[in-house]
C-alpha positions in Angstrom: -4.0 -28.8 16.0 -1.7 -26.9 13.9 1.5 -27.5 12.2 4.8 -26.7 14.0 6.1 -25.2 10.7 4.1 -22.1 10.9 5.7 -19.1 12.0 4.5 -15.7 13.4 6.3 -12.3 13.6 5.4 -9.1 15.5 5.7 -6.0 13.1 7.7 -3.2 14.7 5.1 -1.1 16.5 5.0 1.4 19.1 3.8 0.3 22.6 0.8 2.1 23.9 2.7 2.9 27.0 5.6 4.5 25.4 4.0 6.4 22.6 5.1 10.1 22.3 2.6 12.8 22.7 3.4 14.2 19.1 3.6 12.5 15.8 4.0 13.4 12.2 1.5 12.3 9.5 1.1 13.4 5.8 -2.4 15.1 4.8 -3.3 14.9 1.3 -5.7 17.4 -0.6 -7.0 17.5 -4.1 -5.9 20.7 -5.8 -7.3 22.6 -8.6 -4.7 25.1 -10.4 -5.8 27.7 -12.9 -5.0 26.8 -16.6 -2.0 29.2 -16.5 -0.6 27.8 -13.3 -1.0 24.1 -14.4 1.0 24.9 -17.5 3.8 26.1 -15.2 3.3 22.9 -12.7 3.5 20.7 -15.8 6.8 22.2 -16.9 8.1 21.6 -13.3 7.1 18.0 -13.7 8.9 17.6 -17.0 12.1 19.2 -15.6 12.2 16.9 -12.6 11.6 13.8 -14.7 14.5 15.0 -17.0 16.9 15.7 -14.2 16.1 12.5 -12.5 16.8 10.3 -15.6 19.8 12.4 -16.5 21.0 11.5 -12.8 20.1 7.7 -13.1 21.6 7.5 -16.4 25.2 8.8 -15.0 24.8 6.7 -11.8 24.2 3.6 -13.9 27.0 4.2 -16.1 29.7 5.1 -13.5 28.3 2.7 -10.8 28.1 5.5 -8.4 29.4 8.9 -7.6 32.9 7.8 -6.6 34.0 6.6 -10.0 33.8 9.9 -11.5 36.6 11.1 -9.4 34.6 12.7 -6.5 33.5 11.4 -3.1 30.5 12.1 -1.3 26.9 11.4 -0.7 23.7 12.8 -2.5 24.7 16.5 -1.5 28.1 15.8 -3.2 26.4 14.2 -6.3 24.0 17.1 -6.7 26.8 19.8 -6.7 28.7 17.7 -9.3 25.6 17.6 -11.5 25.0 21.2 -11.4 28.5 21.9 -12.2 28.9 19.2 -15.1 26.6 21.1 -17.6 24.4 18.0 -18.2 21.2 19.7 -17.0 19.5 21.3 -20.2 19.1 25.0 -20.6 15.3 24.8 -20.6 15.3 23.3 -17.1 17.6 26.0 -15.8 15.5 28.7 -17.3 12.4 27.6 -15.0 14.2 29.2 -12.2 13.4 26.1 -9.7 16.9 25.2 -8.9 16.0 23.8 -5.6 13.3 21.5 -7.1 15.9 20.0 -9.6 18.3 19.6 -6.7 16.0 17.6 -4.9 15.3 15.4 -8.0 19.1 14.7 -8.3 19.3 13.7 -4.8 16.2 11.6 -5.1 17.7 9.6 -7.9 21.0 9.1 -5.9 19.2 7.7 -3.1 16.9 5.4 -5.4 20.1 4.3 -7.1 21.9 3.5 -3.6 18.8 1.3 -2.5 18.7 -0.6 -6.0 19.7 -4.3 -5.5 22.6 -5.6 -7.8 21.8 -7.5 -10.9 21.7 -11.3 -10.5 24.4 -13.5 -12.3 22.0 -15.0 -14.9 18.6 -14.2 -16.5 15.9 -16.4 -17.6 14.6 -19.7 -16.4 15.1 -23.2 -17.2 16.5 -23.7 -20.7 16.4 -20.1 -21.3 18.7 -19.6 -18.5 21.7 -17.1 -19.8 24.5 -15.4 -18.1 23.7 -11.6 -17.2 26.1 -9.2 -18.8 25.1 -6.6 -16.1 25.8 -9.2 -13.3 26.8 -7.3 -10.0 25.9 -4.0 -11.3 23.1 -1.4 -9.8 21.0 -0.6 -12.8 18.1 1.6 -11.4 15.1 2.4 -13.5 14.1 5.6 -15.3 11.0 7.4 -14.9 8.4 7.6 -17.6 5.9 10.5 -18.8 3.3 7.5 -18.6 4.0 6.7 -14.9 0.8 7.1 -12.8 2.5 9.3 -10.3 4.8 12.1 -11.1 5.8 14.1 -8.0 7.6 17.2 -7.3 9.4 17.5 -3.9 9.9 21.0 -2.4 12.0 22.5 0.3 10.4 23.9 3.4 10.6 27.3 2.4 8.9 26.9 -1.1 5.5 26.8 0.1 4.0 30.0 1.4 0.6 31.3 1.9 -1.2 28.8 -0.4 1.5 29.0 -3.1 4.6 27.1 -4.3 7.6 28.8 -5.4 6.1 32.3 -4.9 8.6 34.3 -6.9 7.5 32.5 -9.9 3.9 32.3 -9.5 2.9 35.3 -7.5 1.2 36.8 -10.6 -1.3 34.0 -11.0 -4.4 33.0 -8.7 -4.0 30.8 -5.8 -4.7 27.0 -6.5 -7.9 25.7 -4.9 -7.9 23.0 -2.2 -11.1 20.8 -2.4 -13.1 21.2 0.6 -10.8 23.6 2.3 -11.2 27.3 2.7 -7.7 27.9 4.4 -4.3 27.4 3.4 -2.4 24.6 5.0 0.3 25.7 7.2 3.3 23.7 7.4 7.1 24.0 8.3 8.1 20.8 6.6 8.8 19.7 3.1 5.7 19.5 0.8 4.8 17.6 -2.4 2.8 18.0 -5.5 1.8 14.8 -7.3 0.2 14.6 -11.0 -1.9 11.7 -11.3 -3.8 11.1 -14.6 -5.0 14.7 -15.0 -5.4 15.4 -11.1 -3.3 17.2 -8.7 -2.6 16.5 -5.1 -0.8 18.3 -2.5 1.0 16.5 0.4 1.6 18.2 3.6 3.4 16.9 6.8 1.4 17.8 9.7 2.2 17.3 13.6 -0.9 15.9 15.4 -1.4 14.5 19.2 -1.7 10.8 19.8 -4.5 9.5 22.0 -3.3 5.9 22.6 -6.0 3.6 24.0 -5.4 0.6 26.3 -8.4 -1.6 25.5 -6.6 -4.9 26.2 -8.4 -6.3 23.3 -7.1 -8.9 20.9 -8.6 -9.5 17.4 -7.7 -12.2 14.6 -8.6 -11.5 11.2 -9.4 -13.7 8.2 -9.0 -12.0 4.8 -11.7 -13.3 2.2 -13.4 -12.7 -1.0 -16.9 -12.6 -0.3 -16.1 -10.7 2.8 -13.1 -8.5 3.0 -12.3 -9.0 6.6 -13.7 -11.5 9.2 -12.5 -10.8 12.7 -12.9 -12.7 16.0 -11.9 -11.0 19.4 -12.7 -13.8 21.7 -16.3 -12.8 22.3 -17.8 -11.5 19.0 -17.3 -11.8 15.2 -16.9 -8.8 13.0 -17.4 -8.7 9.2 -15.9 -5.9 7.3 -17.3 -5.2 3.9 -19.6 -8.3 3.7 -20.8 -8.8 0.0 -19.6 -5.5 -0.9 -17.3 -6.9 -3.5 -20.5 -7.3 -5.8 -20.3 -3.4 -6.3 -16.7 -3.5 -7.3 -17.3 -6.5 -9.5 -20.1 -4.6 -11.4 -17.4 -1.8 -12.1 -14.8 -4.5 -13.2 -17.4 -6.1 -15.5 -18.2 -2.8 -17.2 -14.5 -2.1 -17.6 -13.9 -5.5 -19.3 -16.6 -4.6 -21.7 -15.0 -1.2 -22.4 -11.6 -2.9 -22.8 -13.1 -5.6 -25.3 -14.7 -2.6 -27.3 -11.4 -0.7 -27.3 -9.6 -3.9 -28.7 -12.2 -4.4 -31.4 -12.1 -0.8 -32.6 -9.1 -0.9 -35.0 -7.8 1.3 -37.8 -7.6 5.1 -38.2 -11.4 5.5 -38.4 -11.8 4.4 -35.0 -8.9 6.4 -33.4 -11.1 9.0 -31.6 -13.3 6.3 -30.2 -10.2 4.4 -28.9 -9.2 7.7 -27.0 -12.5 8.3 -25.5 -12.7 4.5 -24.4 -9.2 4.9 -22.7 -10.5 7.8 -20.9 -13.7 6.0 -19.7 -11.5 2.9 -18.6 -9.0 5.2 -16.8 -12.1 6.7 -15.0 -13.4 3.4 -13.9 -10.0 2.3 -12.7 -9.8 5.4 -10.6 -13.2 4.8 -9.0 -12.2 1.3 -8.3 -9.1 2.2 -6.7 -10.8 5.2 -4.8 -13.5 2.7 -3.2 -10.8 -0.1 -2.2 -8.5 2.8 -0.7 -11.5 4.3 1.4 -12.2 0.6 2.6 -8.8 0.1 3.6 -8.3 3.1 5.5 -11.7 2.8 7.3 -11.1 -0.7 8.4 -7.5 -0.2 9.4 -8.5 3.0 11.4 -11.0 1.2 13.3 -8.9 -1.7 14.1 -6.0 0.3 15.2 -8.1 2.4 17.6 -10.0 -0.3 19.2 -7.5 -3.1 19.6 -4.3 -3.4 21.3 -3.2 -6.6 19.4 -4.1 -7.1 15.9 -3.4 -10.7 14.2 -3.3 -10.7 10.4 -2.2 -13.7 8.3 0.5 -13.4 5.7 -1.9 -13.7 2.7 0.4 -14.4 -0.4 -1.9 -13.3 -3.1 0.7 -13.1 -5.9 1.7 -16.7 -5.3 -1.8 -18.2 -5.0 -2.9 -16.6 -8.3 -0.1 -18.0 -10.5 -2.0 -19.8 -13.2 0.4 -23.0 -13.5 0.1 -23.6 -9.7 -3.2 -22.3 -8.5 -6.4 -24.2 -7.9 -8.6 -21.1 -7.9 -11.2 -20.0 -10.3 -10.3 -16.9 -12.5 -13.1 -15.0 -10.8 -11.7 -15.8 -7.3 -8.2 -14.8 -8.5 -9.1 -11.5 -9.8 -11.3 -10.7 -6.6 -8.2 -11.5 -4.5 -6.0 -9.2 -6.7 -8.7 -6.4 -6.5 -8.9 -6.3 -2.9 -5.2 -5.7 -2.5 -4.6 -7.4 0.7 -1.1 -6.3 0.9 -1.8 -2.6 0.5 -4.3 -3.1 3.5 -1.6 -4.7 5.5 1.0 -1.5 4.7 -1.9 0.8 5.8 -2.8 -1.0 9.0 1.0 -1.4 10.0 1.1 2.3 9.6 -1.7 3.1 11.6 -0.8 0.7 14.4 2.6 2.5 14.6 0.6 5.6 14.8 -2.0 4.7 17.8 0.4 2.3 19.7 -1.2 -1.1 18.6 0.6 -4.2 17.9 0.5 -6.0 14.5 1.2 -9.7 14.3 1.7 -11.4 11.2 1.2 -15.2 11.4 0.8 -17.9 8.7 -2.7 -19.3 8.1 -2.3 -22.7 6.6 -5.2 -25.0 7.4 -7.0 -22.5 9.5 -10.1 -22.6 7.4 -10.2 -26.5 7.0 -9.4 -27.2 10.6 -12.3 -27.9 13.0 -12.0 -25.4 15.9 -14.0 -27.7 18.1 -12.2 -31.2 17.7 -9.1 -30.2 15.4 -10.2 -32.4 12.6 -8.8 -31.3 9.0 -11.6 -31.1 6.6 -9.9 -32.1 3.2 -12.8 -31.7 0.8 -14.2 -28.3 2.1 -13.8 -26.8 -1.2 -15.6 -23.3 -1.9 -18.3 -24.2 0.6 -19.7 -21.0 2.6 -20.3 -23.1 5.6 -17.9 -25.6 7.5 -19.4 -28.7 8.7 -17.0 -31.0 10.4 -17.3 -34.7 8.9 -16.0 -36.0 12.3 -18.2 -34.1 15.0 -20.7 -32.6 13.0 -19.8 -29.0 14.3 -21.2 -26.2 11.9 -20.2 -22.8 11.6 -19.8 -20.2 8.7 -16.7 -20.8 6.9 -15.2 -17.3 7.5 -16.0 -17.4 11.2 -14.3 -20.7 11.4 -11.2 -19.3 9.7 -11.2 -16.2 12.0 -11.4 -18.5 15.1 -8.7 -20.8 13.9 -6.3 -17.8 13.3 -7.2 -16.5 16.8 -6.5 -19.9 18.4 -3.3 -20.3 16.3 -1.9 -17.0 17.6 -2.6 -17.9 21.4 -0.9 -21.2 20.7 2.2 -19.7 19.2 5.2 -19.2 21.7 6.4 -16.1 19.7 3.2 -14.3 19.7 2.8 -15.0 23.4 6.3 -13.7 24.2 5.7 -10.4 22.4 2.2 -9.6 23.6 1.9 -11.8 26.5 1.0 -9.0 28.9 -2.1 -8.1 26.8 -3.0 -11.9 26.4 -2.8 -12.6 30.0 -4.9 -9.7 31.1 -7.5 -10.2 28.3 -7.7 -14.0 29.4 -8.1 -13.2 33.0 -11.2 -11.0 32.1 -13.2 -14.2 31.5 -14.4 -12.7 28.2 -13.3 -15.6 26.0 -16.0 -18.0 24.9 -15.8 -21.7 25.5 -14.6 -23.4 22.6 -17.7 -25.4 22.6 -19.8 -22.0 22.0 -17.4 -20.4 19.5 -19.4 -21.2 16.6 -22.5 -19.4 17.7 -22.6 -16.0 16.1 -23.6 -13.3 18.9 -26.6 -11.5 18.0 
């Protein structure tokens, strides 16, 4: 029924039988500092960015730390930078040397992980030799970056304050929705994101693995974010919820158009207000999407032992020169951010002991799950009706069943999670293929 060229892979996850009793997760809170405290925090952010960029500049120029006559890792580079006199005096006057040390070590780690420059740049007729070929050139941080983060040592946070010796004369920052100060023995972070502050704390928690012996296959879509099939039932996540996000995107387009038309000095203030309004809308869209991702991923990781998720290559599907999709569909696919969802799902599967299987999805929506015929002219139809046998089923349901059957047919999948599949098959819960198209309830 399916092409042998398809592949599947099991993402590294923790088996529910061997999951440790304790695990670590990061808890994030919105923080509201006073005006005086916020001024100090912004100075810290500026100093961290300055030291980070100085470190990147030195590493790019010398191609590492060994070429300056010293050997050692990130700790050695930190010591050398402090003794070099390259850090500006205004940064040293802030009395936050540990924060600046963390910035230099973070820069060293980022440079080490940077890939070497290719031998040539450009494409086709514009292909030119790269003068920086073979070199590691890490990127600098900009004041316009969405996220500006400060990393603290474990001892920097005490009783609701960071760097107590510097901020003890100021009121404590307020945590939204929390009447207590988060207690932690690990390294904490502060993030500044478009006028908002967030605190991140590592927290130890108990894992409660569940052995449901259940398998679910997911089919990403546009009208419905995810459609799942677990052998007996169909599940639809965020069915028709994109209409709300689409309205926000439409309003954002109108603001963008108005901003572009407001030219000249006389409209300078108006452009500023429109940029603020657009950023507020973008934040709302991102928040709605992130909340959806987390709720769906949490439900799946808690209730299923094996989750089959196709590799949805959105970035390649929306390229204008190659795509066969309408602009509205392409934008919807980009807005749903399926890759970000897969990252969240993978993280939660590792936490709760589930197994995440990635599998290709070619022809799963076009293939009849009853007779195996490929419907070449399916187009954008919401319902699948097989031209050979007349079998009819909603398009998203057919895709979910196709991915489910494809995973069961794939030998790599069976070798990795065969114990769950066998016990699942023995339970006689899987519907007969003749009845798969019937939506329960």
